[in-house]
C-alpha positions in Angstrom: 6.1 10.3 13.4 2.4 10.1 13.9 0.7 7.1 12.3 -3.0 6.5 12.5 -4.3 3.1 11.3 -7.8 2.7 9.8 -8.9 -0.9 9.0 -11.5 -0.4 6.2 -13.7 -2.3 3.8 -15.0 -5.8 3.4 -11.5 -7.4 3.4 -10.2 -5.4 6.3 -7.5 -3.5 4.6 -5.1 -1.3 6.6 -5.0 2.4 5.6 -2.5 4.7 7.2 -2.7 8.4 7.9 0.9 9.6 8.4 2.7 12.8 9.2 5.9 14.0 11.0 5.2 15.0 14.6 3.7 18.4 14.7 3.4 18.8 10.9 0.4 20.6 9.5 0.4 18.3 6.5 -0.3 14.6 6.3 -0.2 11.8 3.7 -2.4 8.8 3.4 -1.3 5.3 2.2 -3.7 2.9 0.5 -7.1 4.4 1.2 -9.1 1.3 0.3 -12.6 2.2 1.4 -14.8 4.3 3.8 -13.9 7.7 2.4 -16.2 9.7 4.7 -14.5 8.1 7.8 -11.1 9.0 6.5 -12.1 12.5 5.6 -13.5 13.0 9.1 -10.3 11.8 10.6 -8.2 14.2 8.5 -10.6 17.1 9.5 -10.4 16.1 13.2 -6.6 16.1 13.0 -6.7 19.6 11.5 -4.2 18.9 8.8 -3.9 19.3 5.1 -3.8 16.1 3.1 -0.7 16.6 0.9 -0.5 13.2 -0.9 -2.2 9.9 -1.5 0.4 7.1 -1.9 -0.5 3.7 -3.3 1.5 0.5 -2.9 -0.6 -1.2 -5.6 -4.0 -0.9 -7.3 -6.0 -3.9 -6.1 -9.6 -2.7 -5.4 -9.2 -3.1 -1.6 -6.4 -0.5 -1.6 -7.8 2.1 -3.9 -11.6 2.2 -3.2 -11.6 5.7 -1.6 -8.9 7.3 -3.8 -11.1 9.3 -6.1 -13.3 10.6 -3.3 -10.4 11.6 -1.1 -8.5 13.3 -4.0 -11.5 15.3 -5.0 -12.4 16.4 -1.5 -8.8 17.3 -0.4 -7.1 18.3 -3.6 -4.2 15.9 -2.7 -2.1 14.5 -5.5 -2.1 10.7 -6.1 1.1 8.7 -6.5 0.6 5.3 -8.2 3.0 2.6 -9.4 3.8 3.3 -13.0 3.2 -0.2 -14.1 -0.3 -0.1 -12.6 -1.4 3.4 -13.5 -3.9 2.1 -16.1 -5.5 -0.2 -13.5 -6.2 2.7 -11.2 -7.8 4.6 -14.1 -10.2 1.7 -14.7 -10.4 -0.6 -11.7 -13.5 -2.4 -12.8 -12.4 -2.8 -16.4 -9.1 -4.3 -15.2 -10.9 -7.4 -14.0 -10.8 -8.6 -17.6 -7.2 -9.5 -16.9 -8.2 -12.1 -14.4 -9.3 -15.7 -15.1 -13.0 -16.0 -15.6 -13.8 -17.7 -12.2 -11.6 -15.2 -10.4 -13.0 -12.2 -12.3 -16.5 -13.2 -11.3 -15.6 -13.4 -7.7 -13.7 -10.1 -7.8 -16.5 -8.3 -9.6 -18.9 -8.8 -6.7 -16.3 -7.3 -4.3 -15.2 -4.4 -6.6 -18.7 -3.2 -7.2 -18.6 0.4 -8.4 -15.0 1.4 -7.4 -14.3 4.6 -9.2 -11.2 4.9 -11.3 -8.8 7.8 -11.1 -6.2 9.4 -13.3 -3.2 9.8 -11.0 -1.1 12.9 -11.1 2.2 11.1 -10.4 3.7 7.7 -11.0 6.5 5.9 -9.3 8.9 3.1 -10.6 10.9 2.6 -7.4 14.2 4.3 -6.4 12.7 7.7 -5.9 12.9 9.7 -2.7 9.8 11.8 -1.8 9.6 14.7 0.7 6.0 14.8 1.9 4.3 15.7 5.2 7.7 16.5 6.8 9.0 13.0 6.0 11.7 11.6 3.7 10.3 8.5 2.0 12.2 6.0 0.0 10.2 4.2 -2.7 11.0 0.5 -3.1 10.0 -1.6 -6.1 8.6 -4.8 -4.6 6.7 -6.8 -7.3 5.3 -10.3 -6.9 1.9 -9.7 -5.3 1.2 -7.4 -8.2 3.4 -6.4 -11.1 4.1 -2.8 -10.0 3.9 -3.2 -6.3 5.8 -0.6 -4.2 6.8 -0.4 -0.5 7.5 2.9 1.3 10.4 3.1 3.7 11.0 6.0 6.1 14.5 5.4 7.3 14.7 8.2 9.9 11.6 6.7 11.6 12.6 3.0 11.1 9.3 2.4 9.4 8.2 0.4 6.4 4.8 0.4 4.7 4.8 -3.0 3.0 1.4 -3.1 1.3 0.6 -6.7 0.5 4.1 -8.0 0.2 4.8 -8.9 3.8 2.3 -9.5 6.6 2.5 -10.5 10.3 3.2 -14.2 10.0 2.3 -14.3 6.3 3.0 -12.9 2.8 1.0 -11.7 -0.1 -1.0 -14.0 -2.4 0.3 -14.6 -5.9 -2.8 -16.0 -7.7 -4.0 -12.6 -8.9 -3.1 -11.1 -12.3 0.7 -10.4 -12.4 1.4 -12.4 -9.3 4.6 -14.4 -9.2 5.8 -16.4 -6.1 9.5 -16.4 -7.0 9.4 -12.6 -7.7 7.6 -12.0 -4.4 10.2 -13.9 -2.5 13.0 -11.9 -4.1 11.1 -8.7 -3.1 10.9 -9.8 0.4 14.6 -10.7 0.4 15.4 -7.1 -0.6 13.4 -5.9 2.4 14.8 -8.2 5.1 18.4 -7.9 3.9 18.3 -4.3 2.9 16.6 -2.7 5.9 17.5 -2.8 9.7 16.0 -5.8 11.6 14.4 -3.3 14.0 12.3 -1.7 11.2 8.6 -1.5 12.1 6.4 -3.0 9.4 3.0 -1.5 8.7 1.3 -4.1 6.4 -1.7 -3.9 4.2 -3.6 -6.4 6.3 -3.3 -7.9 9.8 -1.1 -6.4 12.6 1.9 -4.2 12.8 5.2 -6.2 13.2 8.9 -5.9 12.7 11.4 -7.3 10.2 13.2 -9.1 13.0 10.0 -10.8 14.1 9.2 -12.0 10.6 12.7 -13.3 9.9 12.4 -15.3 13.1 8.8 -16.6 13.0 7.2 -16.1 9.6 6.9 -19.6 8.1 6.9 -18.3 4.5 10.3 -16.8 5.0 11.9 -20.2 5.7 12.5 -20.5 2.0 14.6 -17.4 2.0 17.0 -18.8 4.6 17.8 -21.8 2.5 
């Protein structure tokens, strides 16, 4: 599997351009910003963008979706619970508390909404870009959050659920700490320890490393 990582936007979000080795098609996960840079990379690779997969719809993960979809013709796959948020990213700020909404408004700016072609609830298996992808329902950071597992490659795209040495925040609309911990439990107990974790922020890690060293996972061991 070929994975290219692009850290984009004001909050340094990780976007992933992924394909099976030698495939003429690719998919992109969480294109949060810098659409021209991402399109240039796709062109340089000489591949067709087949799909845009979203772990969740916070602004820093969807800022380049509309531009990429229009330019490439790729279909967008979004968590079903958050489909309405992608359609109106700026309007969805009304769900946040007033102080938080004000802070987010400055960051969101003019993020363009998009009507996704497909929605996912978790439990599906997708065949895209030469890869078999299991869709996992992992709420807690956001109400419809998904993670994407590629078992044959020992890879997990965890979005903002699990990071290197940390976990996702739960103070945004729909966040829930207990739910987040249970989602993380399903990942660390349901996937091989050697699984490589590609998170939405910070560095690439493994489930084994996080089980051993992540201070936020101590609660899971009790």
